[in-house]
C-alpha positions as CSV (number, residue, x, y, z in Angstrom):
1,M,11.2,-22.3,-37.7
2,K,7.8,-21.9,-39.4
3,H,7.9,-25.6,-40.0
4,L,8.3,-26.5,-36.1
5,L,5.6,-23.7,-35.3
6,N,3.0,-25.2,-37.5
7,L,4.0,-28.7,-36.2
8,G,3.6,-27.6,-32.5
9,L,0.1,-26.0,-33.2
10,R,-1.3,-29.2,-34.7
11,N,0.5,-31.3,-31.9
12,L,-1.5,-28.9,-29.4
13,L,-4.7,-29.3,-31.1
14,R,-4.4,-33.1,-31.4
15,N,-5.5,-33.6,-27.6
16,R,-7.7,-30.6,-26.9
17,I,-8.8,-31.6,-23.5
18,R,-5.3,-32.1,-22.3
19,T,-4.2,-28.7,-23.9
20,A,-7.4,-27.0,-22.2
21,I,-6.4,-28.4,-18.8
22,T,-2.7,-27.2,-19.0
23,L,-4.3,-23.6,-20.4
24,G,-6.7,-23.5,-17.3
25,A,-3.8,-24.0,-14.9
26,I,-2.0,-21.2,-16.5
27,V,-4.9,-18.7,-16.7
28,F,-5.8,-19.4,-13.1
29,G,-2.2,-18.8,-11.8
30,V,-1.8,-15.7,-13.9
31,C,-5.6,-14.5,-12.8
32,G,-4.7,-15.1,-9.3
33,L,-1.3,-13.2,-9.3
34,I,-3.1,-10.0,-10.8
35,V,-6.1,-10.1,-8.4
36,S,-4.0,-10.6,-5.4
37,G,-1.2,-8.2,-6.5
38,G,-4.0,-5.5,-7.1
39,F,-5.5,-6.1,-3.8
40,V,-2.1,-5.7,-1.9
41,R,-1.5,-2.7,-3.8
42,D,-4.9,-1.2,-3.0
43,I,-4.0,-2.1,0.9
44,F,-0.6,0.0,0.3
45,V,-2.5,2.9,-1.4
46,Q,-5.6,3.0,1.0
47,L,-3.4,2.8,4.3
48,A,-0.9,5.7,3.0
49,E,-3.7,7.9,2.3
50,A,-5.2,7.1,5.7
51,L,-2.0,8.1,7.6
52,I,-1.6,11.1,5.3
53,H,-4.9,12.7,5.6
54,S,-5.6,11.9,9.2
55,Q,-2.4,12.6,10.8
56,S,0.9,13.4,9.1
57,G,0.3,15.3,5.9
58,H,2.5,14.4,2.8
59,A,5.4,16.2,4.5
60,Q,6.3,17.9,7.8
61,V,8.7,21.0,8.5
62,G,10.2,21.6,11.9
63,Q,13.4,21.9,13.9
64,E,15.4,18.7,13.7
65,A,15.1,18.5,17.4
66,I,11.3,18.1,17.2
67,F,11.3,14.8,15.2
68,G,14.0,13.5,17.6
69,A,14.5,13.8,21.4
70,G,12.4,16.7,21.3
71,S,9.0,14.7,20.6
72,R,8.7,14.3,24.1
73,S,8.3,18.1,24.6
74,P,7.6,19.4,21.3
75,E,6.2,22.6,22.3
76,R,9.8,23.8,23.4
77,Y,11.2,23.4,19.9
78,L,9.0,26.1,17.9
79,L,9.7,27.6,14.4
80,K,11.2,31.0,13.8
81,D,9.0,33.2,11.1
82,P,6.6,30.3,10.2
83,E,4.9,32.6,7.9
84,V,7.7,33.3,5.8
85,L,8.5,29.7,5.9
86,R,4.8,28.8,4.8
87,K,5.2,31.4,1.8
88,K,8.3,29.5,0.8
89,L,6.6,26.1,0.7
90,Q,3.4,27.5,-0.8
91,V,5.4,28.8,-3.9
92,D,6.0,25.0,-5.0
93,P,3.3,24.3,-7.7
94,E,2.7,20.8,-6.3
95,V,1.7,22.3,-2.8
96,K,-1.9,22.4,-2.3
97,D,-1.9,23.9,1.1
98,V,0.5,24.3,4.3
99,M,-1.1,24.1,7.8
100,A,0.6,25.1,11.0
101,R,0.5,23.1,14.1
102,I,1.6,23.1,17.6
103,T,1.9,19.8,19.8
104,F,1.9,19.6,23.4
105,S,1.4,17.1,26.3
106,G,-0.9,17.8,29.3
107,L,-3.7,16.5,31.4
108,L,-7.4,16.8,30.5
109,N,-9.7,17.2,33.7
110,N,-13.4,16.6,33.8
111,G,-14.0,18.0,37.1
112,K,-13.5,14.6,38.8
113,T,-10.2,13.1,37.4
114,D,-7.2,13.9,35.3
115,Y,-6.1,12.0,31.9
116,A,-2.7,12.2,30.4
117,I,-3.2,13.7,26.6
118,I,-1.4,14.7,23.7
119,G,-2.9,17.9,22.3
120,E,-2.5,19.6,18.9
121,G,-3.2,23.1,18.3
122,V,-4.6,23.1,14.6
123,E,-6.1,25.4,12.0
124,P,-9.5,24.0,11.9
125,D,-10.7,25.1,8.5
126,R,-7.5,23.8,6.7
127,E,-7.6,20.7,8.7
128,L,-11.2,20.1,7.6
129,A,-10.6,20.4,4.0
130,F,-7.3,18.1,4.3
131,G,-8.6,15.5,6.9
132,T,-10.7,13.4,4.9
133,H,-10.0,10.3,6.8
134,L,-11.1,11.7,10.1
135,R,-14.6,10.2,11.1
136,V,-16.8,12.4,13.3
137,L,-18.7,9.8,15.6
138,S,-20.6,12.5,17.4
139,G,-21.0,16.1,17.3
140,R,-19.0,18.0,14.3
141,M,-15.6,19.2,13.3
142,L,-13.7,21.8,14.9
143,K,-14.1,25.3,13.1
144,D,-11.8,28.6,13.1
145,S,-14.8,30.3,15.2
146,D,-14.5,27.8,17.8
147,R,-12.2,29.8,20.1
148,F,-12.6,27.4,22.8
149,G,-13.8,24.4,21.3
150,A,-12.3,20.9,21.1
151,M,-12.3,17.6,19.5
152,L,-11.4,14.4,21.3
153,G,-10.3,11.2,20.2
154,E,-12.6,8.5,20.8
155,G,-10.5,6.5,23.2
156,A,-9.9,10.0,25.3
157,A,-13.7,10.6,25.2
158,A,-14.6,7.2,26.4
159,A,-12.0,7.4,29.2
160,M,-13.2,10.6,30.4
161,H,-16.8,10.0,29.7
162,L,-17.0,13.3,27.8
163,A,-19.5,14.2,25.0
164,P,-20.4,16.9,22.6
165,G,-21.5,20.0,24.9
166,D,-19.6,18.7,27.9
167,Q,-16.9,21.1,29.5
168,A,-13.4,20.3,30.4
169,T,-10.2,21.7,31.4
170,L,-6.6,21.4,29.9
171,V,-3.9,21.7,32.2
172,V,-0.2,22.1,30.8
173,S,3.0,23.4,31.7
174,T,3.8,26.7,29.7
175,L,7.4,27.3,28.1
176,D,8.6,29.1,31.2
177,G,7.7,26.2,33.3
178,A,4.3,27.5,35.0
179,T,1.1,25.9,34.9
180,N,-1.5,27.0,32.9
181,T,-5.3,26.2,32.3
182,L,-8.0,26.4,29.7
183,D,-11.8,25.7,29.8
184,I,-12.8,23.8,26.7
185,E,-16.2,22.9,25.4
186,V,-16.2,19.5,23.5
187,V,-17.6,20.1,20.0
188,G,-17.1,16.6,18.5
189,V,-15.5,13.0,19.0
190,F,-13.6,11.9,16.2
191,Q,-11.9,8.7,14.9
192,S,-9.0,8.4,13.0
193,F,-6.9,5.3,11.5
194,S,-4.9,4.9,14.5
195,K,-6.4,3.6,17.8
196,D,-3.6,4.6,19.9
197,F,-3.9,8.2,18.5
198,D,-7.6,8.5,19.4
199,A,-6.7,7.0,22.8
200,R,-4.6,10.3,23.8
201,A,-5.6,13.1,21.1
202,V,-7.3,16.5,21.8
203,R,-7.5,18.9,19.2
204,I,-8.1,22.7,19.6
205,S,-7.6,25.9,17.9
206,L,-4.1,27.0,17.2
207,G,-4.7,30.3,18.7
208,A,-6.4,28.8,21.9
209,A,-3.0,26.3,22.0
210,Q,-0.8,29.4,21.8
211,D,-2.5,31.3,24.5
212,L,-2.6,28.1,26.6
213,L,1.3,27.9,26.2
214,L,1.9,31.5,26.4
215,T,3.5,31.7,23.1
216,K,3.0,32.9,19.5
217,G,5.2,30.2,17.8
218,V,4.3,27.2,15.7
219,G,5.9,23.7,16.3
220,K,5.7,22.1,12.6
221,L,4.1,23.2,9.1
222,V,2.2,20.3,7.6
223,V,2.3,20.3,4.0
224,S,-0.8,18.9,1.5
225,L,0.3,18.0,-1.9
226,R,-1.9,17.7,-4.9
227,S,-0.7,14.1,-5.4
228,T,1.1,11.5,-3.0
229,D,3.3,10.4,-5.9
230,A,4.8,14.1,-6.2
231,T,6.2,13.7,-2.4
232,D,9.6,12.3,-3.2
233,A,10.3,15.2,-5.8
234,F,8.8,17.8,-3.6
235,I,11.3,16.8,-0.6
236,D,14.3,16.9,-2.9
237,R,13.2,20.4,-4.2
238,M,12.7,21.9,-0.8
239,K,15.6,20.6,1.3
240,P,18.1,23.0,-0.2
241,Q,16.0,25.8,0.5
242,L,15.7,25.1,4.2
243,A,17.9,26.5,7.0
244,A,20.5,24.3,8.5
245,D,18.5,23.9,11.9
246,L,15.5,23.0,9.8
247,R,14.5,19.5,8.6
248,I,11.6,18.2,6.3
249,L,10.3,14.8,6.7
250,D,8.0,12.9,4.3
251,W,5.0,10.7,5.3
252,R,6.7,7.4,5.1
253,T,9.3,8.5,7.6
254,L,6.8,10.0,9.8
255,N,5.0,6.7,10.0
256,D,7.6,4.3,10.0
257,F,5.3,1.3,10.6
258,Y,4.0,1.9,7.0
259,Q,7.1,0.6,5.4
260,K,6.9,-2.5,7.7
261,T,3.6,-3.3,6.7
262,V,4.6,-3.1,3.0
263,D,7.7,-5.3,3.6
264,I,5.6,-7.9,5.4
265,Y,2.6,-8.0,2.5
266,Q,5.5,-7.8,-0.1
267,Q,7.1,-11.0,1.4
268,Q,3.6,-12.6,1.3
269,F,3.2,-11.7,-2.3
270,G,6.5,-13.1,-3.3
271,F,5.5,-16.5,-1.8
272,L,2.3,-16.2,-3.4
273,Q,4.0,-16.0,-6.7
274,A,6.6,-18.8,-6.1
275,M,3.5,-20.9,-5.1
276,V,1.7,-20.1,-8.4
277,L,5.1,-20.9,-10.3
278,L,5.1,-24.2,-8.8
279,M,1.7,-24.9,-9.4
280,V,1.8,-24.1,-13.2
281,C,5.3,-25.9,-13.4
282,L,3.6,-29.1,-11.8
283,S,0.6,-29.1,-14.1
284,V,2.7,-28.4,-17.1
285,I,5.1,-31.2,-16.7
286,N,2.3,-33.6,-15.6
287,T,0.4,-32.9,-18.9
288,L,3.9,-32.9,-21.0
289,N,5.0,-36.4,-19.6
290,M,1.7,-37.7,-20.6
291,S,1.9,-36.1,-24.1
292,L,5.4,-37.2,-24.5
293,L,4.8,-40.9,-23.7
294,E,2.3,-41.2,-26.3
295,R,4.4,-39.3,-28.8
296,G,7.7,-41.4,-28.2
297,W,7.3,-43.1,-31.5
298,E,6.8,-39.7,-33.3
299,F,9.9,-38.5,-31.8
300,G,11.8,-41.8,-32.7
301,T,10.5,-41.3,-36.6
302,M,11.8,-37.7,-36.8
303,R,15.3,-38.9,-35.1
304,A,15.4,-41.9,-37.5
305,L,14.5,-39.6,-40.6
306,G,17.6,-37.3,-39.6
307,N,16.2,-34.9,-37.1
308,R,18.7,-34.0,-34.5
309,S,17.8,-34.5,-30.6
310,K,18.1,-30.5,-30.5
311,T,14.9,-30.4,-33.2
312,I,13.1,-32.5,-30.7
313,V,13.9,-30.2,-27.8
314,S,13.1,-27.2,-30.0
315,L,9.8,-28.8,-30.9
316,I,8.7,-29.5,-27.3
317,V,9.9,-26.0,-25.7
318,L,8.1,-24.2,-28.7
319,E,4.8,-25.8,-28.0
320,S,5.1,-25.1,-24.3
321,L,5.7,-21.5,-25.2
322,I,2.6,-21.3,-27.2
323,L,0.8,-22.7,-24.3
324,G,2.4,-20.1,-21.9
325,V,1.6,-17.1,-24.1
326,V,-1.8,-18.1,-25.0
327,G,-2.5,-19.0,-21.1
328,A,-0.9,-15.9,-19.8
329,T,-2.6,-13.5,-22.3
330,L,-6.1,-15.3,-21.5
331,G,-5.2,-15.0,-17.8
332,L,-4.2,-11.4,-18.1
333,L,-7.5,-10.7,-19.7
334,L,-9.4,-12.7,-17.2
335,G,-7.7,-10.9,-14.4
336,L,-8.4,-7.5,-15.6
337,A,-11.9,-8.5,-16.1
338,L,-12.2,-9.6,-12.3
339,A,-10.3,-6.8,-11.2
340,M,-12.8,-4.2,-12.9
341,L,-15.9,-6.2,-11.7
342,I,-14.6,-6.5,-7.9
343,S,-13.7,-3.1,-8.2
344,G,-17.1,-1.9,-9.3
345,V,-18.5,-3.7,-6.1
346,G,-15.8,-3.4,-3.2
347,I,-14.7,-5.8,-0.7
348,P,-15.7,-4.9,3.0
349,M,-12.8,-5.3,5.2
350,P,-12.4,-5.0,9.1
351,P,-10.2,-2.8,10.7
352,P,-6.3,-3.3,10.3
353,P,-4.3,-4.1,13.6
354,N,-4.1,-1.1,15.8
355,A,-6.8,0.6,13.6
356,E,-10.2,1.3,14.3
357,I,-11.9,2.0,10.9
358,G,-12.7,-0.5,8.4
359,Y,-12.8,0.1,4.7
360,D,-13.9,-1.1,1.4
361,A,-10.9,-2.8,-0.6
362,Y,-10.5,-2.7,-4.4
363,I,-8.5,-4.5,-6.9
364,R,-5.8,-1.9,-8.5
365,I,-4.8,-2.5,-12.1
366,V,-1.1,-2.0,-11.7
367,P,0.8,-2.3,-15.0
368,A,3.8,-3.6,-13.3
369,V,1.8,-6.3,-11.7
370,L,0.1,-7.2,-15.0
371,L,3.6,-7.5,-16.7
372,Q,5.1,-9.3,-13.9
373,S,2.1,-11.9,-13.8
374,W,2.1,-12.4,-17.4
375,V,5.9,-13.1,-17.3
376,V,5.6,-15.5,-14.6
377,G,3.0,-17.5,-16.4
378,I,5.2,-17.8,-19.6
379,V,8.5,-18.5,-17.8
380,A,6.7,-21.0,-15.5
381,T,5.6,-22.9,-18.5
382,L,8.9,-23.0,-20.2
383,L,10.9,-24.0,-17.2
384,A,8.3,-27.0,-16.8
385,S,9.0,-28.1,-20.4
386,L,13.0,-28.1,-20.2
387,Y,13.4,-31.6,-18.5
388,P,10.8,-33.5,-20.3
389,A,12.0,-32.3,-23.4
390,F,15.5,-33.2,-22.8
391,R,14.6,-36.3,-21.4
392,S,12.7,-37.3,-24.6
393,S,15.5,-36.3,-26.8
394,R,17.7,-38.8,-25.1
395,V,15.7,-42.0,-25.6
396,P,17.1,-44.4,-27.9
397,I,15.8,-44.4,-31.2
398,I,14.6,-48.2,-31.1
399,D,13.2,-47.6,-27.9
400,A,11.2,-44.6,-29.0
401,L,9.9,-46.4,-32.1
402,R,8.7,-49.7,-29.9
403,S,6.7,-47.1,-27.4
404,R,3.9,-47.2,-30.2
405,A,3.1,-50.5,-29.6
């Protein structure tokens, strides 16, 4: 084996230009996989964090009906003893905070016309610490001291021609079916990740929403965790502790289009991997074919001296393995360097579909992507060498010796 290794290294150094071209193809392919894979992973992470910190939180707890048919009238499915439940959730070491919300539907009146809205009663100071992905376009964020203040989504504010300082009226149906109104002052206009959400969203304080609906109840408890990666373990710990009529959902379930987005990008990345594999295979096959044509007499001489066909195959495959390992390793190092360089600058990205906020993309260094890209570079090179190696070992000795002329 050591003899074959030395012979393979010498053969690769015999034609350095051809070897360098093959290595370049492998390096380019592996580097491309690392950069594109890190870019795709960054999309997943940034989309997840935007959804979590602007709307859903890491998890939500509420009555089972509120996540199903009751979502049309969420104000009718309120939690019993929300403070007791909040304390139970806060005991978990991964929980950073628990925020109470109550959601309702109604009309927003600017004195001239009505506009259908989806309202949220929130705890402003807690939401301010959590809602890192809400962008204030004008005015300011809502505070606990804003008893009758309100923040409007960009679309709702534009539709009703409202700006910070303007007065408006909320009209809703209470839990008893009566009509109630609340005069509000717009303190700010915000923009979240979702254009549809901003088109109907109105946020007021939790106390004001309870007064408007004539209730002391809370619709949901929104959980903020110290790490998004801890979500699944937290859900598993909490499920057995909740009453039978309660349900806890993670952020993926609450934002079902996230998984659809992930599936689409993963399919695209899989197609890219297949293209890189094909590109590397074709490049190696082309180089090997040219090399093996020139070395036919060499293989003929080896077989005439008593070497078996499998020795020829082993030599060619070993040379390809060396090329694959060296090329994949160089591609790995170059990919890491490019990822750090690009991430130091960032890539300005336009808003995704159904969103309004652009962002700076980065190339995330993901161990699984690094390993996968490195393996793809080696496997592609090995696969490309099998057929040329087998074909060279089957050439009759006399024809192989004659090929030198």
